[in-house]
Chimera marker file (.cmm) of the C-alpha trace (Angstrom):
<marker_set name="trace">
<marker id="1" x="-13.299" y="-6.031" z="-0.911" r="1" g="1" b="0" radius="0.5"/>
<marker id="2" x="-9.976" y="-6.062" z="0.912" r="1" g="1" b="0" radius="0.5"/>
<marker id="3" x="-11.590" y="-5.959" z="4.341" r="1" g="1" b="0" radius="0.5"/>
<marker id="4" x="-13.613" y="-9.173" z="4.205" r="1" g="1" b="0" radius="0.5"/>
<marker id="5" x="-10.775" y="-11.686" z="4.858" r="1" g="1" b="0" radius="0.5"/>
<marker id="6" x="-9.806" y="-9.854" z="8.030" r="1" g="1" b="0" radius="0.5"/>
<marker id="7" x="-13.248" y="-9.788" z="9.613" r="1" g="1" b="0" radius="0.5"/>
<marker id="8" x="-12.779" y="-13.434" z="10.588" r="1" g="1" b="0" radius="0.5"/>
<marker id="9" x="-10.127" y="-12.336" z="13.054" r="1" g="1" b="0" radius="0.5"/>
<marker id="10" x="-12.684" y="-11.409" z="15.697" r="1" g="1" b="0" radius="0.5"/>
<marker id="11" x="-11.773" y="-14.611" z="17.556" r="1" g="1" b="0" radius="0.5"/>
<marker id="12" x="-8.510" y="-12.939" z="18.521" r="1" g="1" b="0" radius="0.5"/>
<marker id="13" x="-6.436" y="-15.309" z="16.416" r="1" g="1" b="0" radius="0.5"/>
<marker id="14" x="-3.691" y="-13.473" z="14.579" r="1" g="1" b="0" radius="0.5"/>
<marker id="15" x="-4.436" y="-13.961" z="10.900" r="1" g="1" b="0" radius="0.5"/>
<marker id="16" x="-2.307" y="-11.130" z="9.617" r="1" g="1" b="0" radius="0.5"/>
<marker id="17" x="1.201" y="-10.269" z="10.659" r="1" g="1" b="0" radius="0.5"/>
<marker id="18" x="2.666" y="-6.816" z="10.307" r="1" g="1" b="0" radius="0.5"/>
<marker id="19" x="4.911" y="-6.180" z="7.376" r="1" g="1" b="0" radius="0.5"/>
<marker id="20" x="8.255" y="-5.378" z="8.950" r="1" g="1" b="0" radius="0.5"/>
<marker id="21" x="10.533" y="-3.137" z="6.928" r="1" g="1" b="0" radius="0.5"/>
<marker id="22" x="14.007" y="-4.503" z="6.378" r="1" g="1" b="0" radius="0.5"/>
<marker id="23" x="16.737" y="-4.042" z="3.808" r="1" g="1" b="0" radius="0.5"/>
<marker id="24" x="15.304" y="-6.762" z="1.557" r="1" g="1" b="0" radius="0.5"/>
<marker id="25" x="12.445" y="-4.352" z="0.796" r="1" g="1" b="0" radius="0.5"/>
<marker id="26" x="14.796" y="-1.514" z="-0.075" r="1" g="1" b="0" radius="0.5"/>
<marker id="27" x="15.244" y="-0.349" z="-3.644" r="1" g="1" b="0" radius="0.5"/>
<marker id="28" x="18.321" y="1.655" z="-2.588" r="1" g="1" b="0" radius="0.5"/>
<marker id="29" x="16.718" y="4.979" z="-3.501" r="1" g="1" b="0" radius="0.5"/>
<marker id="30" x="16.162" y="6.993" z="-0.328" r="1" g="1" b="0" radius="0.5"/>
<marker id="31" x="13.066" y="8.874" z="-1.534" r="1" g="1" b="0" radius="0.5"/>
<marker id="32" x="11.357" y="5.726" z="-2.791" r="1" g="1" b="0" radius="0.5"/>
<marker id="33" x="12.278" y="3.727" z="0.312" r="1" g="1" b="0" radius="0.5"/>
<marker id="34" x="10.719" y="6.490" z="2.452" r="1" g="1" b="0" radius="0.5"/>
<marker id="35" x="7.515" y="6.276" z="0.400" r="1" g="1" b="0" radius="0.5"/>
<marker id="36" x="7.480" y="2.495" z="0.703" r="1" g="1" b="0" radius="0.5"/>
<marker id="37" x="7.980" y="2.687" z="4.479" r="1" g="1" b="0" radius="0.5"/>
<marker id="38" x="4.947" y="4.991" z="4.745" r="1" g="1" b="0" radius="0.5"/>
<marker id="39" x="2.851" y="2.631" z="2.621" r="1" g="1" b="0" radius="0.5"/>
<marker id="40" x="3.886" y="-0.317" z="4.811" r="1" g="1" b="0" radius="0.5"/>
<marker id="41" x="2.991" y="1.688" z="7.914" r="1" g="1" b="0" radius="0.5"/>
<marker id="42" x="-0.453" y="2.525" z="6.522" r="1" g="1" b="0" radius="0.5"/>
<marker id="43" x="-1.043" y="-1.090" z="5.487" r="1" g="1" b="0" radius="0.5"/>
<marker id="44" x="-0.215" y="-2.244" z="9.018" r="1" g="1" b="0" radius="0.5"/>
<marker id="45" x="-2.532" y="0.407" z="10.495" r="1" g="1" b="0" radius="0.5"/>
<marker id="46" x="-5.290" y="-0.756" z="8.155" r="1" g="1" b="0" radius="0.5"/>
<marker id="47" x="-4.962" y="-4.435" z="9.031" r="1" g="1" b="0" radius="0.5"/>
<marker id="48" x="-4.810" y="-3.674" z="12.757" r="1" g="1" b="0" radius="0.5"/>
<marker id="49" x="-7.896" y="-1.476" z="12.555" r="1" g="1" b="0" radius="0.5"/>
<marker id="50" x="-9.824" y="-4.241" z="10.813" r="1" g="1" b="0" radius="0.5"/>
<marker id="51" x="-8.712" y="-6.982" z="13.208" r="1" g="1" b="0" radius="0.5"/>
<marker id="52" x="-9.380" y="-4.786" z="16.241" r="1" g="1" b="0" radius="0.5"/>
<marker id="53" x="-12.882" y="-4.018" z="15.033" r="1" g="1" b="0" radius="0.5"/>
<marker id="54" x="-12.515" y="-0.283" z="14.591" r="1" g="1" b="0" radius="0.5"/>
<marker id="55" x="-15.475" y="1.525" z="13.076" r="1" g="1" b="0" radius="0.5"/>
<marker id="56" x="-16.192" y="1.168" z="9.389" r="1" g="1" b="0" radius="0.5"/>
<marker id="57" x="-15.745" y="4.938" z="9.012" r="1" g="1" b="0" radius="0.5"/>
<marker id="58" x="-12.250" y="4.771" z="10.512" r="1" g="1" b="0" radius="0.5"/>
<marker id="59" x="-11.273" y="1.764" z="8.393" r="1" g="1" b="0" radius="0.5"/>
<marker id="60" x="-12.570" y="3.503" z="5.281" r="1" g="1" b="0" radius="0.5"/>
<marker id="61" x="-10.565" y="6.638" z="6.153" r="1" g="1" b="0" radius="0.5"/>
<marker id="62" x="-7.358" y="4.621" z="6.570" r="1" g="1" b="0" radius="0.5"/>
<marker id="63" x="-8.026" y="2.741" z="3.331" r="1" g="1" b="0" radius="0.5"/>
<marker id="64" x="-8.655" y="5.996" z="1.472" r="1" g="1" b="0" radius="0.5"/>
<marker id="65" x="-5.403" y="7.412" z="2.860" r="1" g="1" b="0" radius="0.5"/>
<marker id="66" x="-3.511" y="4.287" z="1.780" r="1" g="1" b="0" radius="0.5"/>
<marker id="67" x="-4.959" y="4.482" z="-1.724" r="1" g="1" b="0" radius="0.5"/>
<marker id="68" x="-4.279" y="8.208" z="-1.978" r="1" g="1" b="0" radius="0.5"/>
<marker id="69" x="-0.682" y="7.767" z="-0.791" r="1" g="1" b="0" radius="0.5"/>
<marker id="70" x="-0.203" y="4.886" z="-3.217" r="1" g="1" b="0" radius="0.5"/>
<marker id="71" x="-1.405" y="6.949" z="-6.172" r="1" g="1" b="0" radius="0.5"/>
<marker id="72" x="0.850" y="9.842" z="-5.101" r="1" g="1" b="0" radius="0.5"/>
<marker id="73" x="3.786" y="7.456" z="-4.661" r="1" g="1" b="0" radius="0.5"/>
<marker id="74" x="3.315" y="5.989" z="-8.135" r="1" g="1" b="0" radius="0.5"/>
<marker id="75" x="3.448" y="9.472" z="-9.674" r="1" g="1" b="0" radius="0.5"/>
<marker id="76" x="6.495" y="10.365" z="-7.557" r="1" g="1" b="0" radius="0.5"/>
<marker id="77" x="8.267" y="7.150" z="-8.536" r="1" g="1" b="0" radius="0.5"/>
<marker id="78" x="7.425" y="7.619" z="-12.213" r="1" g="1" b="0" radius="0.5"/>
<marker id="79" x="8.792" y="11.169" z="-12.145" r="1" g="1" b="0" radius="0.5"/>
<marker id="80" x="12.067" y="9.922" z="-10.654" r="1" g="1" b="0" radius="0.5"/>
<marker id="81" x="12.246" y="7.114" z="-13.206" r="1" g="1" b="0" radius="0.5"/>
<marker id="82" x="11.951" y="9.660" z="-16.008" r="1" g="1" b="0" radius="0.5"/>
<marker id="83" x="14.522" y="11.957" z="-14.414" r="1" g="1" b="0" radius="0.5"/>
<marker id="84" x="17.098" y="9.173" z="-14.110" r="1" g="1" b="0" radius="0.5"/>
<marker id="85" x="16.296" y="7.362" z="-17.366" r="1" g="1" b="0" radius="0.5"/>
<marker id="86" x="14.969" y="4.124" z="-15.862" r="1" g="1" b="0" radius="0.5"/>
<marker id="87" x="15.050" y="1.563" z="-18.696" r="1" g="1" b="0" radius="0.5"/>
<marker id="88" x="11.839" y="-0.267" z="-17.809" r="1" g="1" b="0" radius="0.5"/>
<marker id="89" x="9.784" y="2.879" z="-17.244" r="1" g="1" b="0" radius="0.5"/>
<marker id="90" x="6.928" y="1.956" z="-19.612" r="1" g="1" b="0" radius="0.5"/>
<marker id="91" x="6.519" y="-1.525" z="-18.130" r="1" g="1" b="0" radius="0.5"/>
<marker id="92" x="6.693" y="-0.239" z="-14.564" r="1" g="1" b="0" radius="0.5"/>
<marker id="93" x="4.161" y="2.518" z="-15.244" r="1" g="1" b="0" radius="0.5"/>
<marker id="94" x="1.855" y="-0.105" z="-16.781" r="1" g="1" b="0" radius="0.5"/>
<marker id="95" x="2.128" y="-2.150" z="-13.561" r="1" g="1" b="0" radius="0.5"/>
<marker id="96" x="1.144" y="0.940" z="-11.581" r="1" g="1" b="0" radius="0.5"/>
<marker id="97" x="-1.856" y="1.554" z="-13.835" r="1" g="1" b="0" radius="0.5"/>
<marker id="98" x="-2.968" y="-2.075" z="-13.522" r="1" g="1" b="0" radius="0.5"/>
<marker id="99" x="-2.731" y="-1.953" z="-9.726" r="1" g="1" b="0" radius="0.5"/>
<marker id="100" x="-4.802" y="1.233" z="-9.574" r="1" g="1" b="0" radius="0.5"/>
<marker id="101" x="-7.361" y="-0.246" z="-11.988" r="1" g="1" b="0" radius="0.5"/>
<marker id="102" x="-7.633" y="-3.467" z="-9.961" r="1" g="1" b="0" radius="0.5"/>
<marker id="103" x="-8.181" y="-1.499" z="-6.748" r="1" g="1" b="0" radius="0.5"/>
<marker id="104" x="-10.822" y="0.638" z="-8.449" r="1" g="1" b="0" radius="0.5"/>
<marker id="105" x="-12.690" y="-2.455" z="-9.595" r="1" g="1" b="0" radius="0.5"/>
<marker id="106" x="-12.787" y="-3.916" z="-6.051" r="1" g="1" b="0" radius="0.5"/>
<marker id="107" x="-14.050" y="-0.794" z="-4.256" r="1" g="1" b="0" radius="0.5"/>
<link id1="1" id2="2" r="1" g="1" b="0" radius="0.2"/>
<link id1="2" id2="3" r="1" g="1" b="0" radius="0.2"/>
<link id1="3" id2="4" r="1" g="1" b="0" radius="0.2"/>
<link id1="4" id2="5" r="1" g="1" b="0" radius="0.2"/>
<link id1="5" id2="6" r="1" g="1" b="0" radius="0.2"/>
<link id1="6" id2="7" r="1" g="1" b="0" radius="0.2"/>
<link id1="7" id2="8" r="1" g="1" b="0" radius="0.2"/>
<link id1="8" id2="9" r="1" g="1" b="0" radius="0.2"/>
<link id1="9" id2="10" r="1" g="1" b="0" radius="0.2"/>
<link id1="10" id2="11" r="1" g="1" b="0" radius="0.2"/>
<link id1="11" id2="12" r="1" g="1" b="0" radius="0.2"/>
<link id1="12" id2="13" r="1" g="1" b="0" radius="0.2"/>
<link id1="13" id2="14" r="1" g="1" b="0" radius="0.2"/>
<link id1="14" id2="15" r="1" g="1" b="0" radius="0.2"/>
<link id1="15" id2="16" r="1" g="1" b="0" radius="0.2"/>
<link id1="16" id2="17" r="1" g="1" b="0" radius="0.2"/>
<link id1="17" id2="18" r="1" g="1" b="0" radius="0.2"/>
<link id1="18" id2="19" r="1" g="1" b="0" radius="0.2"/>
<link id1="19" id2="20" r="1" g="1" b="0" radius="0.2"/>
<link id1="20" id2="21" r="1" g="1" b="0" radius="0.2"/>
<link id1="21" id2="22" r="1" g="1" b="0" radius="0.2"/>
<link id1="22" id2="23" r="1" g="1" b="0" radius="0.2"/>
<link id1="23" id2="24" r="1" g="1" b="0" radius="0.2"/>
<link id1="24" id2="25" r="1" g="1" b="0" radius="0.2"/>
<link id1="25" id2="26" r="1" g="1" b="0" radius="0.2"/>
<link id1="26" id2="27" r="1" g="1" b="0" radius="0.2"/>
<link id1="27" id2="28" r="1" g="1" b="0" radius="0.2"/>
<link id1="28" id2="29" r="1" g="1" b="0" radius="0.2"/>
<link id1="29" id2="30" r="1" g="1" b="0" radius="0.2"/>
<link id1="30" id2="31" r="1" g="1" b="0" radius="0.2"/>
<link id1="31" id2="32" r="1" g="1" b="0" radius="0.2"/>
<link id1="32" id2="33" r="1" g="1" b="0" radius="0.2"/>
<link id1="33" id2="34" r="1" g="1" b="0" radius="0.2"/>
<link id1="34" id2="35" r="1" g="1" b="0" radius="0.2"/>
<link id1="35" id2="36" r="1" g="1" b="0" radius="0.2"/>
<link id1="36" id2="37" r="1" g="1" b="0" radius="0.2"/>
<link id1="37" id2="38" r="1" g="1" b="0" radius="0.2"/>
<link id1="38" id2="39" r="1" g="1" b="0" radius="0.2"/>
<link id1="39" id2="40" r="1" g="1" b="0" radius="0.2"/>
<link id1="40" id2="41" r="1" g="1" b="0" radius="0.2"/>
<link id1="41" id2="42" r="1" g="1" b="0" radius="0.2"/>
<link id1="42" id2="43" r="1" g="1" b="0" radius="0.2"/>
<link id1="43" id2="44" r="1" g="1" b="0" radius="0.2"/>
<link id1="44" id2="45" r="1" g="1" b="0" radius="0.2"/>
<link id1="45" id2="46" r="1" g="1" b="0" radius="0.2"/>
<link id1="46" id2="47" r="1" g="1" b="0" radius="0.2"/>
<link id1="47" id2="48" r="1" g="1" b="0" radius="0.2"/>
<link id1="48" id2="49" r="1" g="1" b="0" radius="0.2"/>
<link id1="49" id2="50" r="1" g="1" b="0" radius="0.2"/>
<link id1="50" id2="51" r="1" g="1" b="0" radius="0.2"/>
<link id1="51" id2="52" r="1" g="1" b="0" radius="0.2"/>
<link id1="52" id2="53" r="1" g="1" b="0" radius="0.2"/>
<link id1="53" id2="54" r="1" g="1" b="0" radius="0.2"/>
<link id1="54" id2="55" r="1" g="1" b="0" radius="0.2"/>
<link id1="55" id2="56" r="1" g="1" b="0" radius="0.2"/>
<link id1="56" id2="57" r="1" g="1" b="0" radius="0.2"/>
<link id1="57" id2="58" r="1" g="1" b="0" radius="0.2"/>
<link id1="58" id2="59" r="1" g="1" b="0" radius="0.2"/>
<link id1="59" id2="60" r="1" g="1" b="0" radius="0.2"/>
<link id1="60" id2="61" r="1" g="1" b="0" radius="0.2"/>
<link id1="61" id2="62" r="1" g="1" b="0" radius="0.2"/>
<link id1="62" id2="63" r="1" g="1" b="0" radius="0.2"/>
<link id1="63" id2="64" r="1" g="1" b="0" radius="0.2"/>
<link id1="64" id2="65" r="1" g="1" b="0" radius="0.2"/>
<link id1="65" id2="66" r="1" g="1" b="0" radius="0.2"/>
<link id1="66" id2="67" r="1" g="1" b="0" radius="0.2"/>
<link id1="67" id2="68" r="1" g="1" b="0" radius="0.2"/>
<link id1="68" id2="69" r="1" g="1" b="0" radius="0.2"/>
<link id1="69" id2="70" r="1" g="1" b="0" radius="0.2"/>
<link id1="70" id2="71" r="1" g="1" b="0" radius="0.2"/>
<link id1="71" id2="72" r="1" g="1" b="0" radius="0.2"/>
<link id1="72" id2="73" r="1" g="1" b="0" radius="0.2"/>
<link id1="73" id2="74" r="1" g="1" b="0" radius="0.2"/>
<link id1="74" id2="75" r="1" g="1" b="0" radius="0.2"/>
<link id1="75" id2="76" r="1" g="1" b="0" radius="0.2"/>
<link id1="76" id2="77" r="1" g="1" b="0" radius="0.2"/>
<link id1="77" id2="78" r="1" g="1" b="0" radius="0.2"/>
<link id1="78" id2="79" r="1" g="1" b="0" radius="0.2"/>
<link id1="79" id2="80" r="1" g="1" b="0" radius="0.2"/>
<link id1="80" id2="81" r="1" g="1" b="0" radius="0.2"/>
<link id1="81" id2="82" r="1" g="1" b="0" radius="0.2"/>
<link id1="82" id2="83" r="1" g="1" b="0" radius="0.2"/>
<link id1="83" id2="84" r="1" g="1" b="0" radius="0.2"/>
<link id1="84" id2="85" r="1" g="1" b="0" radius="0.2"/>
<link id1="85" id2="86" r="1" g="1" b="0" radius="0.2"/>
<link id1="86" id2="87" r="1" g="1" b="0" radius="0.2"/>
<link id1="87" id2="88" r="1" g="1" b="0" radius="0.2"/>
<link id1="88" id2="89" r="1" g="1" b="0" radius="0.2"/>
<link id1="89" id2="90" r="1" g="1" b="0" radius="0.2"/>
<link id1="90" id2="91" r="1" g="1" b="0" radius="0.2"/>
<link id1="91" id2="92" r="1" g="1" b="0" radius="0.2"/>
<link id1="92" id2="93" r="1" g="1" b="0" radius="0.2"/>
<link id1="93" id2="94" r="1" g="1" b="0" radius="0.2"/>
<link id1="94" id2="95" r="1" g="1" b="0" radius="0.2"/>
<link id1="95" id2="96" r="1" g="1" b="0" radius="0.2"/>
<link id1="96" id2="97" r="1" g="1" b="0" radius="0.2"/>
<link id1="97" id2="98" r="1" g="1" b="0" radius="0.2"/>
<link id1="98" id2="99" r="1" g="1" b="0" radius="0.2"/>
<link id1="99" id2="100" r="1" g="1" b="0" radius="0.2"/>
<link id1="100" id2="101" r="1" g="1" b="0" radius="0.2"/>
<link id1="101" id2="102" r="1" g="1" b="0" radius="0.2"/>
<link id1="102" id2="103" r="1" g="1" b="0" radius="0.2"/>
<link id1="103" id2="104" r="1" g="1" b="0" radius="0.2"/>
<link id1="104" id2="105" r="1" g="1" b="0" radius="0.2"/>
<link id1="105" id2="106" r="1" g="1" b="0" radius="0.2"/>
<link id1="106" id2="107" r="1" g="1" b="0" radius="0.2"/>
</marker_set>
């Protein structure tokens, strides 16, 4: 599971650094960048909650929110790709499906 590597952080040593949004992460599509910023924010909340030893229920709630937002984002992104005729739509959608499948197999 995703959480296990972070449990070792109870010593106070910083094992995980926040993902900091900058223009190198931008795809130059405002709607998609906004989605990505939210996903980065949720990922940072998740890693902090694990390192800080928050309750398993809280961590699970944040993880579920991250997964839910990711699934929603993929559908949003795919809709925009179709609208604007993105050339690599099929390949990109396949990547999304593989990511969702890999997460499902680790939960």
